[in-house]
SEVODREN-186105 format. One line per 2 residues: number of its first residue (from 1); their letters; for each residue x, y, z of C-alpha. Coordinates in Angstrom, 2 decimals. Example, Ala and Ser with C-alpha at 12.3 -4.5 7.8 and 13.67 -1.06 7.14 Angstrom:
REM residues 2
1) AS) 12.30:-4.50:7.80  13.67:-1.06:7.14 .
REM end
This chain:
REM residues 542
1) MD) 330.07:78.35:0.82  332.90:76.70:2.75 .
3) EQ) 335.04:78.93:4.90  338.39:79.84:3.39 .
5) RE) 341.36:78.76:5.46  345.07:78.98:5.00 .
7) SM) 346.67:75.65:4.24  350.03:73.93:4.59 .
9) EF) 351.21:70.90:2.63  353.25:67.99:3.96 .
11) DV) 354.24:64.54:2.84  353.02:63.04:6.13 .
13) LI) 350.81:64.51:8.84  350.60:62.83:12.25 .
15) VG) 347.72:63.56:14.64  348.88:63.10:18.23 .
17) AG) 352.31:63.61:19.77  352.28:60.43:21.82 .
19) PA) 354.87:57.63:21.72  353.36:56.12:18.53 .
21) GL) 353.15:59.38:16.59  356.60:60.59:17.60 .
23) AA) 358.19:57.20:16.94  356.62:57.25:13.47 .
25) AI) 357.96:60.75:12.80  361.47:59.86:13.96 .
27) RL) 361.59:56.61:12.00  360.37:58.26:8.80 .
29) KQ) 362.98:61.01:9.05  365.65:58.39:9.67 .
31) LN) 364.64:56.64:6.45  363.87:59.75:4.39 .
33) PD) 365.46:62.94:5.79  363.84:65.00:3.03 .
35) AA) 360.26:64.01:3.89  358.12:66.90:5.13 .
37) VC) 356.62:65.62:8.39  354.25:67.48:10.72 .
39) VV) 352.84:66.45:14.11  349.83:68.21:15.69 .
41) EK) 349.01:67.83:19.38  345.93:69.09:21.24 .
43) GG) 347.77:69.34:24.56  349.34:72.68:25.45 .
45) EV) 352.77:71.05:25.16  354.10:67.67:24.12 .
47) GA) 353.40:65.32:27.02  350.68:67.46:28.61 .
49) HI) 347.96:64.85:27.99  350.13:61.75:28.35 .
51) LS) 349.24:59.54:31.31  350.37:56.04:32.17 .
53) GA) 351.86:54.00:34.96  354.37:53.40:33.40 .
55) VL) 356.85:50.59:33.05  358.55:50.78:29.68 .
57) EP) 359.70:47.68:27.88  362.52:49.19:25.78 .
59) RA) 362.30:46.80:22.83  360.92:49.34:20.34 .
61) LD) 363.04:52.16:21.75  366.17:50.02:21.35 .
63) EL) 365.29:49.59:17.67  364.48:53.26:17.15 .
65) IP) 367.32:54.92:19.08  369.85:52.24:20.08 .
67) DW) 372.01:54.56:22.19  369.11:56.09:24.16 .
69) RE) 370.54:54.97:27.53  373.40:57.45:27.08 .
71) DP) 370.86:60.30:27.25  367.69:58.84:28.78 .
73) PA) 364.39:60.60:29.54  364.19:62.27:32.94 .
75) LA) 363.32:59.98:35.87  363.88:56.73:33.95 .
77) TP) 364.53:54.19:36.73  365.68:50.60:36.06 .
79) AG) 363.09:48.05:37.16  363.89:46.24:40.39 .
81) ED) 361.81:43.85:42.47  358.48:42.57:41.11 .
83) RF) 355.64:41.92:43.55  352.24:40.57:42.51 .
85) ML) 349.76:40.66:45.38  346.28:39.30:46.06 .
87) LT) 344.45:41.59:48.47  341.66:40.86:50.88 .
89) EK) 340.22:43.69:52.95  342.92:43.43:55.63 .
91) RA) 345.62:41.13:54.27  347.93:40.77:51.29 .
93) FK) 349.23:37.53:49.82  352.19:37.44:47.46 .
95) LP) 351.46:35.41:44.32  353.91:34.03:41.79 .
97) TP) 354.68:36.72:39.23  353.16:35.72:35.86 .
99) PQ) 355.79:35.54:33.11  354.19:38.43:31.22 .
101) MN) 354.71:40.65:34.29  358.41:39.92:34.72 .
103) NH) 360.01:43.34:34.38  363.71:42.43:34.32 .
105) GN) 365.40:44.83:31.90  362.50:47.31:31.86 .
107) YI) 362.34:50.88:33.15  359.90:52.79:35.34 .
109) VS) 359.29:56.06:33.53  357.13:59.13:33.37 .
111) LG) 355.48:58.58:29.99  354.96:62.32:29.66 .
113) NV) 358.71:62.81:30.03  359.31:60.08:27.44 .
115) AR) 357.03:61.94:25.02  358.82:65.23:25.67 .
117) WL) 362.17:63.50:25.10  360.96:61.87:21.87 .
119) GA) 359.57:65.23:20.74  362.99:66.84:21.10 .
121) KA) 364.57:63.98:19.12  361.96:64.41:16.37 .
123) EA) 362.46:68.18:16.13  366.22:67.68:15.91 .
125) LG) 365.56:65.61:12.78  363.45:68.36:11.24 .
127) VE) 359.95:67.28:12.22  357.53:70.19:12.69 .
129) IY) 355.52:69.82:15.93  352.56:72.07:16.74 .
131) PG) 351.30:71.66:20.34  348.10:73.36:21.44 .
133) FA) 346.78:72.78:17.94  343.71:70.56:18.21 .
135) AS) 342.63:68.66:15.10  338.85:69.04:15.03 .
137) ET) 337.92:67.80:11.56  339.26:65.31:9.04 .
139) II) 339.49:66.54:5.46  338.00:63.88:3.19 .
141) ED) 337.75:64.55:-0.54  336.61:62.02:-3.14 .
143) GQ) 336.66:59.30:-0.51  340.26:59.95:0.48 .
145) VR) 341.71:61.53:3.63  343.69:64.63:2.68 .
147) GV) 344.60:65.95:6.14  342.87:67.73:9.01 .
149) VA) 341.54:71.10:10.09  343.34:72.22:13.24 .
151) GV) 343.57:75.30:15.42  339.95:76.49:15.29 .
153) MG) 339.45:78.88:18.22  337.09:81.56:19.45 .
155) IL) 333.73:79.84:18.91  331.31:81.00:21.62 .
157) KN) 328.92:78.85:23.65  326.04:79.78:21.35 .
159) GE) 328.02:78.58:18.33  328.71:82.05:16.98 .
161) KG) 332.15:83.42:16.18  333.61:85.48:19.00 .
163) PD) 335.89:88.52:18.72  338.98:86.29:18.95 .
165) YQ) 337.73:83.78:16.39  340.34:81.94:14.36 .
167) PG) 339.19:79.63:11.56  342.15:77.32:11.94 .
169) ME) 344.30:75.91:9.18  344.04:73.08:6.71 .
171) LR) 347.01:70.82:7.25  347.14:68.70:4.12 .
173) AT) 349.29:65.68:3.43  349.77:62.79:1.07 .
175) YT) 349.26:60.48:4.06  347.81:61.16:7.53 .
177) LF) 348.55:58.95:10.52  346.07:59.05:13.41 .
179) GE) 347.75:58.43:16.77  345.17:60.05:19.03 .
181) GC) 345.26:57.40:21.75  342.27:55.60:23.21 .
183) RG) 338.87:56.66:21.83  340.22:59.51:19.73 .
185) SL) 337.52:61.89:18.53  338.60:61.82:14.88 .
187) TK) 339.45:58.13:14.96  335.98:57.06:16.13 .
189) RL) 334.48:58.88:13.15  336.97:57.23:10.79 .
191) FE) 335.71:53.88:12.10  332.24:54.84:10.84 .
193) TF) 333.24:56.58:7.60  335.42:53.72:6.36 .
195) NL) 333.69:50.87:8.24  336.98:49.93:9.87 .
197) RA) 335.44:47.77:12.62  333.43:45.53:10.28 .
199) DC) 335.64:42.47:10.65  336.82:42.63:14.26 .
201) QP) 335.41:42.19:17.75  334.10:45.22:19.68 .
203) QT) 336.75:47.14:21.56  336.61:46.81:25.34 .
205) YA) 338.06:49.37:27.73  339.20:50.20:31.23 .
207) LG) 339.58:53.42:33.20  342.99:54.05:34.71 .
209) MK) 343.44:56.64:37.47  346.83:57.76:38.72 .
211) EL) 348.35:59.80:41.51  351.95:60.87:41.91 .
213) WE) 353.25:60.96:45.48  356.39:62.10:47.21 .
215) IP) 357.20:59.78:50.11  359.91:59.77:52.81 .
217) KE) 363.26:58.56:51.51  363.42:55.77:54.08 .
219) KH) 360.29:54.23:52.55  361.42:54.60:48.95 .
221) KP) 362.80:51.57:47.13  363.83:52.74:43.64 .
223) GL) 362.69:50.25:41.01  360.01:48.53:43.11 .
225) IW) 357.14:47.34:40.89  354.07:46.37:42.92 .
227) HS) 350.80:45.15:41.42  347.67:43.89:43.11 .
229) TG) 344.38:42.28:42.27  341.34:41.47:44.40 .
231) WP) 340.07:43.90:47.06  338.36:46.37:46.93 .
233) LK) 336.70:45.15:43.70  334.08:42.41:43.70 .
235) SD) 334.67:39.24:41.72  332.38:40.43:38.90 .
237) TY) 334.58:43.46:38.17  337.94:43.32:36.42 .
239) GG) 340.72:45.55:37.69  343.75:46.02:39.85 .
241) SW) 346.45:48.39:40.95  350.01:49.45:40.38 .
243) LY) 352.59:51.12:42.58  355.94:52.02:41.02 .
245) ML) 358.83:53.75:42.79  360.88:56.01:40.52 .
247) GE) 363.39:58.82:40.87  364.63:59.54:44.38 .
249) NL) 361.36:59.69:46.32  358.48:59.51:43.83 .
251) VS) 355.73:56.91:43.74  353.37:56.39:40.82 .
253) IG) 350.23:54.78:42.23  347.22:53.90:40.18 .
255) FV) 344.08:51.85:39.89  342.38:50.32:36.83 .
257) VG) 338.74:49.28:36.54  337.41:47.41:33.51 .
259) LD) 334.55:49.39:31.98  332.48:46.24:31.56 .
261) YP) 331.61:46.37:35.28  327.91:45.62:35.94 .
263) NP) 326.99:47.64:39.06  325.81:51.18:38.19 .
265) WL) 326.44:52.27:41.79  330.17:51.57:41.44 .
267) SP) 332.49:54.57:41.37  335.96:53.75:39.98 .
269) FD) 337.39:56.92:41.55  336.13:55.99:45.01 .
271) EF) 337.36:52.41:44.59  340.80:53.89:43.94 .
273) QR) 340.62:56.02:47.06  339.42:53.06:49.12 .
275) FK) 342.25:50.90:47.76  344.80:53.28:49.31 .
277) TH) 343.41:52.52:52.79  344.57:48.91:52.61 .
279) PE) 347.17:48.34:55.35  349.88:47.31:52.86 .
281) VR) 349.30:50.37:50.70  348.79:52.81:53.56 .
283) KM) 352.15:52.00:55.10  353.94:52.78:51.82 .
285) LE) 352.25:56.18:51.47  352.06:57.39:55.08 .
287) GG) 354.14:60.48:55.65  354.01:61.31:51.96 .
289) KR) 352.24:63.95:49.93  350.10:63.67:46.81 .
291) IS) 351.38:66.05:44.13  349.42:65.20:40.98 .
293) YG) 346.37:63.33:39.68  345.04:62.19:36.31 .
295) AR) 342.79:59.67:34.57  342.63:58.03:31.16 .
297) AL) 340.71:55.28:29.43  342.67:52.47:27.81 .
299) NE) 341.89:49.85:25.18  341.81:46.29:26.49 .
301) GG) 340.38:44.42:23.51  343.73:43.21:22.27 .
303) FQ) 344.33:41.11:19.18  340.77:40.30:18.13 .
305) AI) 339.62:43.93:18.52  342.24:45.44:16.20 .
307) PK) 340.32:47.21:13.40  341.26:47.61:9.78 .
309) LV) 344.28:49.88:10.03  344.36:51.58:6.64 .
311) FP) 342.01:53.57:4.41  342.57:55.87:1.43 .
313) GG) 345.10:58.49:2.49  345.66:57.38:6.06 .
315) AL) 346.29:54.81:8.78  345.77:54.18:12.49 .
317) IG) 348.71:53.76:14.87  349.21:53.34:18.61 .
319) DG) 346.55:52.88:21.24  343.89:54.41:19.00 .
321) AG) 344.05:51.09:17.16  344.32:49.08:20.39 .
323) FL) 347.77:47.53:20.74  347.85:47.28:24.54 .
325) NV) 349.09:43.97:25.96  346.74:43.65:28.95 .
327) PK) 348.41:40.74:30.82  351.76:42.50:30.47 .
329) IK) 350.15:45.83:31.52  352.15:47.55:28.80 .
331) GT) 351.38:49.18:25.49  354.05:51.82:24.89 .
333) HT) 356.44:49.42:23.18  353.74:48.03:20.88 .
335) AM) 352.37:51.52:20.14  355.83:52.77:19.22 .
337) KS) 356.50:49.74:17.05  353.23:50.25:15.18 .
339) GM) 354.30:53.82:14.39  357.73:52.65:13.28 .
341) VA) 356.26:49.97:10.99  353.86:52.54:9.52 .
343) AE) 356.83:54.85:8.90  358.69:52.10:7.05 .
345) AL) 355.65:51.55:4.82  355.38:55.32:4.31 .
347) AE) 359.02:55.60:3.27  358.47:52.96:0.61 .
349) AL) 355.27:54.62:-0.62  356.83:58.09:-0.81 .
351) AQ) 359.69:56.70:-2.89  357.28:55.53:-5.59 .
353) EA) 356.43:57.73:-8.52  352.79:56.63:-8.36 .
355) RP) 352.10:56.72:-4.64  349.49:54.14:-3.57 .
357) PV) 346.35:55.70:-2.08  346.06:52.93:0.52 .
359) LD) 349.08:52.01:2.63  348.50:48.26:2.46 .
361) AY) 352.15:47.53:3.23  351.65:48.77:6.80 .
363) PE) 349.27:46.07:8.10  351.16:43.48:6.08 .
365) KL) 354.45:44.45:7.73  352.80:44.69:11.17 .
367) AQ) 351.42:41.17:10.83  355.01:39.97:10.32 .
369) SW) 356.34:41.87:13.34  356.71:40.89:16.98 .
371) VW) 353.67:43.06:17.84  351.35:40.58:16.14 .
373) TE) 353.00:37.56:17.75  352.89:39.15:21.20 .
375) LK) 349.26:40.22:21.08  348.02:37.00:19.51 .
377) GV) 349.64:34.98:22.29  347.64:36.73:25.05 .
379) RN) 344.36:37.18:23.18  342.26:35.01:25.52 .
381) IR) 343.37:36.25:28.94  341.38:39.46:29.44 .
383) NG) 338.27:37.83:27.96  338.45:35.05:30.53 .
385) FA) 337.74:37.46:33.36  334.74:38.87:31.52 .
387) KF) 333.36:35.41:30.84  334.22:33.51:34.03 .
389) GF) 334.60:36.19:36.74  337.68:36.74:38.90 .
391) WG) 338.57:33.21:40.00  337.56:31.62:36.72 .
393) GM) 339.54:34.29:34.91  342.61:33.54:37.02 .
395) AN) 342.27:29.85:36.21  341.80:30.59:32.51 .
397) AA) 344.88:32.86:32.52  346.98:30.12:34.12 .
399) LD) 345.69:27.53:31.64  346.31:29.80:28.64 .
401) TY) 349.77:30.84:29.85  351.27:27.65:31.25 .
403) VF) 349.46:24.88:29.35  348.57:26.30:25.95 .
405) RG) 351.38:28.92:26.02  349.20:31.35:24.08 .
407) KA) 348.33:28.85:21.37  344.87:27.68:22.45 .
409) PW) 342.84:26.47:19.45  340.15:29.09:20.06 .
411) TM) 339.77:32.85:20.26  337.28:34.32:22.71 .
413) KH) 334.84:37.01:21.71  334.22:40.46:23.18 .
415) HQ) 331.17:42.44:24.22  330.19:46.11:24.30 .
417) DH) 331.10:47.69:27.63  328.12:50.04:27.60 .
419) ES) 325.71:47.09:27.51  326.95:45.54:30.76 .
421) LK) 325.20:47.71:33.39  322.42:46.23:35.48 .
423) KA) 319.41:48.35:36.37  320.03:50.37:39.52 .
425) AD) 317.14:48.66:41.29  318.73:45.25:40.66 .
427) AP) 322.21:46.10:41.97  323.48:46.59:45.54 .
429) RI) 324.33:50.15:46.55  327.93:50.80:47.55 .
431) AY) 328.74:53.01:50.55  332.06:54.79:50.17 .
433) PK) 333.81:56.43:53.15  334.32:60.17:53.16 .
435) PD) 337.82:61.29:52.10  340.18:62.30:54.88 .
437) GV) 342.19:64.81:52.81  345.44:63.10:53.77 .
439) LT) 345.38:59.68:52.16  342.04:59.83:50.34 .
441) FD) 340.57:62.75:48.44  337.51:64.04:46.60 .
443) RL) 337.17:64.57:42.86  337.43:68.35:42.76 .
445) SS) 340.65:68.58:44.75  342.01:65.86:42.47 .
447) VF) 341.04:67.71:39.29  342.81:70.79:40.69 .
449) LS) 346.06:68.79:40.79  345.65:67.81:37.12 .
451) NT) 346.00:71.49:36.11  342.86:71.13:34.00 .
453) NH) 341.65:74.24:32.23  339.27:75.00:29.38 .
455) EE) 338.54:78.38:27.82  335.29:79.25:29.60 .
457) HQ) 333.45:80.83:26.65  333.81:77.89:24.24 .
459) PA) 330.96:75.42:23.59  330.90:72.38:25.85 .
461) HL) 332.87:69.55:24.27  330.67:66.99:26.06 .
463) VL) 327.29:66.79:24.35  324.14:64.71:24.76 .
465) KD) 323.13:63.64:21.27  319.52:63.46:22.45 .
467) PS) 318.96:65.34:25.75  315.50:63.81:26.14 .
469) KW) 317.04:60.36:26.71  318.77:61.21:29.97 .
471) LP) 315.73:61.15:32.28  314.06:57.89:31.13 .
473) EN) 317.32:56.04:30.47  320.22:57.26:32.58 .
475) WE) 318.21:58.46:35.56  315.20:56.17:35.84 .
477) KF) 316.98:52.95:34.84  320.55:53.44:36.07 .
479) AS) 320.37:56.31:38.64  322.77:58.56:36.69 .
481) PE) 325.83:56.30:36.44  327.82:59.08:34.70 .
483) SR) 327.91:60.94:38.01  329.91:58.01:39.42 .
485) YC) 332.01:56.66:36.56  333.39:60.09:35.65 .
487) PA) 336.62:60.52:37.65  336.51:64.33:37.43 .
489) GV) 333.07:65.43:38.69  331.88:66.51:35.25 .
491) YE) 328.35:65.11:35.59  325.88:66.04:38.35 .
493) AV) 322.27:65.00:38.83  320.52:68.02:40.37 .
495) GV) 316.93:68.72:41.45  316.50:65.20:42.80 .
497) EE) 315.01:66.26:46.16  312.47:68.46:44.39 .
499) GK) 311.43:65.57:42.18  312.80:67.26:39.08 .
501) PA) 316.08:65.50:38.33  318.22:67.07:35.61 .
503) LV) 321.78:66.64:34.42  324.40:69.36:34.75 .
505) IN) 327.58:68.94:32.68  330.62:70.70:34.15 .
507) AQ) 332.74:70.37:31.02  335.46:72.61:32.45 .
509) NC) 336.40:69.76:34.86  337.03:67.23:32.07 .
511) VH) 340.44:65.53:32.15  339.87:64.01:28.68 .
513) CK) 339.68:60.41:29.92  336.82:59.58:27.45 .
515) TC) 335.08:57.23:29.92  331.69:58.88:29.41 .
517) DI) 331.94:58.41:25.65  332.53:54.70:26.27 .
519) KD) 330.35:53.73:29.23  327.14:55.71:28.66 .
521) PT) 324.48:52.98:28.45  322.76:54.40:25.35 .
523) QN) 325.92:55.88:23.79  324.25:59.27:24.05 .
525) ID) 327.30:61.19:25.32  329.60:62.44:22.59 .
527) WR) 333.13:63.61:23.49  334.22:66.23:20.97 .
529) TP) 337.51:68.03:20.52  337.76:71.20:22.63 .
531) EG) 340.00:74.11:21.75  343.69:73.30:21.57 .
533) GG) 345.60:73.62:24.81  342.53:72.78:26.91 .
535) GP) 342.25:69.90:29.33  344.84:68.63:31.79 .
537) NY) 348.45:69.72:31.85  350.31:66.87:33.49 .
539) PG) 353.73:67.80:34.88  356.95:65.85:34.50 .
541) GM) 356.69:62.70:36.58  353.11:61.85:35.55 .
REM end
């Protein structure tokens, strides 16, 4: 017999209080003030799990809240000088800034602060927001999504109900929007249940890692936007860096590695730390102090990897569907616009006496919006690096941008990131320098700065579907790549010296980046929703 839970009814339920979900909530209340709208968020507060560079293109925000500049989010800094650099080990060469990376009119922001600001705007319109309320199960009845189960707490490691057990609530709605971000735990199951990826290319991903620094005022140039490509990554690995100066003395510095990299010995975290030792980067950070750290996977598949967006009773919005514009290095504006378009379709559906079970108007409207035009025009750039390597990818990007202007008569295909690893014996080992604790750091001290915490008695939310696979697959073929691609020290291979290697999963370290769920070579690692409020708690500025 199913467990009895209390339930609440809404017109629209939104899973995820990110830019897409909050923009959808605001737009729907603008169009229909009487609509009952609820947003659930697994982070302990709105913005706690939001991580991005970030440079905000305000196009969607201008449409949603035209007077936002009169009361902007904290730390919003107008974009200034653009620099696009090619790095070798010791030198830096300034390249022409590609048109997609021209940031005139944009703003350097803390995306967490933007989410907090949008959350306040939504609540002022009457939207109910429940942070720390993790959605762990989708309610599907008669083939139709009816809402989610959220707020389950107090399950012990052995799966039994503890003394503080709470069964959670059923949050039911006529329509449910899923805005969980990249590789959302409920969204990936919706892909399977409704076969949403049947007619699109596989999604491809990257891991982004970020640090927030305070630097001396004399080194700070508010509005500076600095990107690099090249060193320390080899030509067979896609990636690059950002460095944005915001506020009075803050620097957002980050590094992105495409998760289709082939060398199992590569550690994205250590590549990030090594990047900071470049002379051009070192001189910008010297005398400063690192104050926060975080990591997050991002969708890079673009136009041809967008899945079917609607199913009975629900729809996908934001980065969970994959609206990032990779050459532009921006996805907030497209994520917000997707939520706004979904809200417009919802308002029409709610106004009908016989409400349609499938929100077909949403993808139809989105295909007529600037999101579609923008993503279609850059659909072949990221793929070029995967197919041709670094220099061939650069040439392909130039050809696609300046000659074909995004209208090449072909569309490149994608691949599965987890299939790209070479065997450990066939790949060169990489020696990384030890961290100095001043400019470069280890994983555990970094995780400490992310304010990550999980209730210690709960079951691990990182699970091997088949534990027997780890030794013959991950260890013997790839030398435990999860111990290197995880940016938080979750995975450890122990017992190696005794000839009895085994995997230890330190789930309490997890910063919810989802990389393991993506990159595991046999797709044996399953990232599940932990209790609400767990994970990182990124401060304002991140």
